N, C-alpha and C positions, 0 to 999 in steps of 0.2 A: 253189400255182392256186387262185384265188375265185371262181368262177365266179358270175356272179350268178342267182338263184332266188330265187321268190315264196313262198317257204314262210313265213307268218309264226310270230312268236316265241312260245313258249308261255310264258316265266319271266316277271314282273312287272318292271316298270321301276323301280329304287327309287325314294324320297323323295331326292331333290335336296339338300332344306333339311337330310334328317337326317344325309345319309353326311358332308355338307360341316361337319356341326356349327353349322347358325345357323340366324335365324328369317325369317322373309318378309318380315319388315320391314329385312331387312340394304341396303346398299349394293351399289352394282358393286364399289367399292372393295373391301367385307367379303367379297362373295364372291370378290373373287381373290383375296385376302391368306389366306382359306381354303385354295380352291385350292393356291397356292404351297406353303404350311404341309404339306399334305397329302401334296403330290406329290414335296416334298423328303425325305420321313418314310420314305415306302412305294416309294420308284424300285427298283426290279429291280436299278438297278446295285449300289446300293447299300444295301438292304436284302435279306438273303436268308430271311427269314420263309415258311414255305410261301404264309400266308396273304398277301404284299406284293404282287402280281402282282395279284391279285383287287382289293388296295383301291388302288392304284393306277389300275386302268383302272375302277373306282368313282368314283373322283375325278376325276377326266376328264370320264365321261359325265355328273356333276354337275354340273359347271361348263360342259361343253358346252350344255347346254339352257339353266344360271340365265345366262349368258352374252347369250345371242339373248332377244331382247324380246318375238319373236314365241310361243317356244316356253313360254319362262316364261310368259307371259300365260296358253298353252292348259294349262299344269302346274296355276296357280292356278285356273285356271275349271273344267277336268276333272278335274285330277288325273292319272293313272295311264293311266284308259281313254282319253288323246288319245295316250297313243304303243305303250299294248300293241297285239300284233295282234290282230284279230277287232274291235276297236273297234266300228266298221260306219263311222269316218272317218275321214280323212289328218290329213296334218299341216297340209294348205290348208284344208281346213274348220275345223279349230283355230280357224286365223290368219284368217279368214274369208275364203280362195279358195279352191281345189279346182282336184284332178287329174280331168277326167272320165270317165279311166281309168283311176283311182287303184284301183276297186275295192275291195272290204273286207278286204284284206292288209293295210290300217292300219300305223298308226305313219309315220314319218319315216325315208322312204326312204332307203336308203345306211347304215345304221347297223348295227353287229351285229347276227346273229339270237341271241344270246348273252342277252340280255337290257338293255333297256336300251340305250347310245347309244355307238356305240367307241370307242375307244383313241388315237381319228387325230387331236386336235385338242388345242392347251392352250390358254393363254394369249398365248404369244410367239407363236403362229402366227398369232392373231386380228390381233395386230399388223403382224407382218410379213406379210401377204396375199400380196404379190409373190414372195417365195420359194415360192411352194406352187402353183398355179392348176390350172386344170382343175376338175372335178367330185367328188364326195366320196366317200371312200374303203369301204372294207367291205364285208362284202353286204350286199346289200340285197335289195329285194321287187323285180320285176321288176313296173313300174310299169303296162305296156300289152304285152299280145299281140306288137304292132308291134315294140317293141323288142327290139333284136338281142343277141347274148350276148355281152359281154367278159368277156376273163378279165386277171384282176388276178393280180399278182404279191404276194410279201409284204413287209415292209417291213422297213428294216436301222433298227437301233439302235446307238449308236458314242457316246462319251462324249471331250468334248477337256476340256483343260484351258490357262485362259489366267490372265496377270494382273490386280493391277486396273487399270494403266494400260491394258493392252489393253481391258479390258471399258469405260473412262471414254474412249478414241479409237477402239475398233473397231479390228479388225484381218481380216486374211484368214489361213486355215488352212488346210492339205493333210491331211487325211482320206485314210487309206488301208482300204478294204474290200475283201473278195472277194465281189462278188455272181453270183448266176446270168445268164448271156450266153444269148444264144440259140446253139446249134449249129450252128455254119459246114458242115458236113458234110452234114448232113441236112435243113439249112434251117429246122430246128425240129421236122419230123413225128418224129422217131424211131426212122426207118425206114433200114435199106441200101437202096441204088440200086434201082430195078427193084422193091422188095416194098410190096404193100400190109396192109391192115388186113381183119381177117376179123370177120363177127360172132361173139358170143361163144357157145360151143354148149352153154354149163351154164346161159343164162338166155334161148336163142332171142334175140339181141337187143335185149330187151327193158330189160334192166338192172337187174331186181327179177326177185324169186322170192316165187311166194308158198305158205304151206305151211296146211295144214289141218289145225282142231284138233281136239279134242271137241266135240259138240256143231253141226257144219255151219260153223263159223265158219272165215274164211280172214284169213293174217296175211301183209302183205305185206314184205320184205324186202331189201335194197340186194344185190345178187349179189357174192358175196365173189370170183369168178373175176375178173370185169372192172371192180370198183370199182366198180357202177353203169355204167360210160361202154356199155354194151353192144356191145363192140367190143373186141379187143385183137390183140396184136403176136402172128403166128404165132412160136411158137420156132424163132432161126433168124436171125431178118429184120429185129433190132434195130441198130439204129446202132451200131457196135462205140466212136465218139466220149462219145456221152453216155448208152448203156445205155438208149438207147429214150424217155428224159426229155425231149430237144427239148433240153438246158439243158444249162451245164457253166458252173463255177467258174472265173472270169478275175478276176487281181488289176489296180484300178486306181483311181486316185488323185482323189480331188474336190475343186476348191479350193471355200471355204465363206468366203464375206464373212461378218463376224459385224459386227452394226455398233454404233454404241457405245452405252451407256447400258445393257447388256444385264446382266441377274441374275444369283447363284448360283442352281442350280438350275432355270433354263430352259429349254427345250427346242426348236431349230430344224426346222423342217421344207425338207428342198432335194427337190421333188416327181421323179418319175422317176428317181433314180438308186436305186433299191432292186433287188430279186432281179423279173427276170423270168419270168413264167411257163409253168410246164414243160407245154409244149403237146404232149410227146409223147405223154402219158397223157390228152388229152383226145380229147371227143367227133370234136368239129371241129379239127383242127391247124389248119384257117386260119381261126377265128374270130378276131373281133376281139381284140389282148391290148396292156396297158398294163403297164409295170414300177411296181411298189411304192415307195414315198418312200424317203428319207435321213433319220433324224432325230436331230439330234444334240443331244445333252444337255453341259452347257455347266457348267464348275466351275470356281469363278472364286476364284482364289489368293488369300487375307488379305493386306492391305498393313501393314505395321510402322507408318507414319506415318496413315494414314487409315482412318478405317468408315463404316458407308455407312446410310443410314436415307431408300429406294426412290432420288428423282434426289438429295439431300442431302447431303454428305458433310461428317463431323464431324472437325474437325481440336483436338488438347490442348495450348494454350502454355505452355512451364515461365515463368515468369516470375522473378526473384530480387527479395528481398524492399525493396530499394531502391526498383528501377523501381513495386513495387504499390504501393508509398509515396507516392513523389516524381511517378510516371508516365513515361511517356516515349516510345518509339517502337522497337517490333521489328520484324524481318521472317517471315513467314509463307509455308508452302510453299504453295502451287496446283498443278493438274493440268500448267500450262505452266510457271510458274517460282517468282518470290517477290514478295512484294507487301510494302510496309512500312504497318506501321499501330499506329495511336495506340492508346496504353494510359493509359486517364484517372486520374488521381490517386486515391490511395483502393480501387483494384479488389484485389478479394477472387477467393477459388477458385470456381470457379462460374458467374463472372460469363460472358459469352457476349455475342461481336457476331456479326452476319449478314455477310456479303460475298455480293450477290445479285448471280446468274448465274455463278458460277464452280464451283458443282457438276456434276453428270452430265446427259448429254443426256436429256432426258427422250422415254419411247419413248408413239411416237403417230403414229396413219397422218397427222396432216399436218404439211406440210412446216415449219412454223414453229411448232414444238414447244418450242423454247427450253430452256433448262437449269437443272437446281435450281441451289441454294446454296451454300455453303463457312461452317459454323458455326464458329466458334472457341470454345474453351472456353476459359479461363485457369486456372492452375494454379500458384497464389504458393509457391515452393521456399524454406524454412525452413532457417536455417544450423541447424547440429545442435551445431559448436562454434565459441566466440570466439576471439580473440587478446583480450589485457588492454585495448588500445585500443579495440577494438570493441564490450568489454564495458562499459568507461567511457561512451562514446558514447549505447550504448544504454539505461544508468540513467541517462546527463543528459537524455536524452529524457524517458524515464517521470519523474524529477524535473520537469521542463518541464511536462508533461503535468499532472502532478499526480495519479501512479498512485503509489498506496499499498499496489496489493495486489503489485507485480512485485518481486521479490527483488535484492537488494544484497549484495554482496559487493566490492567492491571500495572500501569506506571512503569515498565521494565526499562526504560532508559535510564533512569536515576541507579536502578538496584547494578544494572550492567555497570557504569562505569565505577559504581563504588566498587563492585567487584573487581575488574579491571586492574584499578588502582592496590588494592591490600593486596592479589594473587602477587603484582610484580616484587611487593615488600617481600611476600614469605616465600618459604621454601619450596612449596609448589606452584612456583609462579610461571614452570614450564609446562602445566597443565592445559587443555586446550579449552576454549571460549566456553563452549557449552557445558561441560564438564565441572569448568570452575566456577560457570554461576548457578550451576543446581547445589554444587558442594558449598557456594555461598547461604542460599538459600534454605537450606535444609540446616547450617550450624553445624558442618563435619567439619572444618578446620577448628570451631571455635577452642577444642579441647589442646589444636597444638600451638595456637596462640597464647592459650592461658603459661603450655610448658615455656615457649620461647619468653615470656614475661618472666617466668619464675630463675629462670638460667642466667636472664640479665642481671635481676637483681642479688641471684646468688655472687654472680662473679663479679658486681659491684662492692659486697658486704668482704670478701677474700681481699679485694684489691685494698679496702680499707684496715684490715685487721695485717696486714702485711707492712703496711706504712706505718702503722701503731708499733710495729715489732721494732722496725728499723731505725724508729726517731731515738731510742735509748742508748741503743749501740752508739749511736754516733756522738752521745751525748758523753758515755761512759770514755770513748776515747781519746777526747778533748781534756780532759784532767789531767 
């Protein structure tokens, strides 16, 4: 139970710039990036160091201050005096407004009295305030004597894991929790039927005890018998179901809608799904109550194909050596399907192209925030082993391009000279150098040479036959 009271904070607000490790000229994106880094590093669910919880809360407090333009302006102008108790002016005064009933309790009402701001807000909640609702959470100074007491329950923090594609498209998750809920037996007052509270006999119903010390000084402390409430439940009068607390544990399932575009480490607030306040121990069990909030800490599982940079996604496309040299077309996966992408001639490892609007949804309060981009980086796959034909072709290419540094092992010089001399004598002598050499290497023109030899032999046979027929004619004519 966290009743609102007007006790001012005694500890000074920490410098938000020092907490986040940034300077005063940092942009809003740099502030958010610094906060996300610290929140992910020191979150109590993943960091078990003793100081992690305090550093996590300090980072949230600093981001809450610097992400609000009015609060940031107040800090830049007045420093910690604008927020610490007893400063003489409230948040409204620092921002140019003011609450006439704020008095000198100082600071921004509704923040934790343990120094600085409470740890109830994150950058994710700022972007999705629709999931929240209501006023500010945590202990807060009562800004006016006319304000009624409100009992606020504790928050609940849970973690859920989602896939990369769920983070891109958005999803719904069933969160199982066991929060405090109002006891149905006693309706929250913590008493058996017909029983009543009685004034505390130890403090006479004041809630405090006065001690006299040497020198005539008086010291007041909270009554340990009633916990400062001034009343208590008589022995044997407590509700048998909740044992006087007014609340019991009850298992329930909360369905949480996670919007597309969330990042690993973000936190989503679901208002009113936390613990109900234990009204059985309150001075006024009929006081207005509100349950705490449910905070869902989101962890995104890395994807095998894609990586992420904000709202942009990155993909590495592996292409063959021949495609890189000659150019071509490949298929690239996206968040929805596959698209064909042209590879320019001479593409090298590290070359990039951008497919606009095919990235993650951008997180923004605006309805038309749009999507990020898909950035494709090419990686040329170099062959480690070559067959004899493949190596010959590559050496031929090196010869054609005048590369004198490439290693040769196929004795290509003799082959090329024979190829050149034979190509000059054949009907296909007008072929290019590389094509002619390749045809010679693979024996592509062997059948053509055989056909040419057969044709020559046939011509010789026909000539001999003609000659033999002419000789008898000549002999008969002379007789």
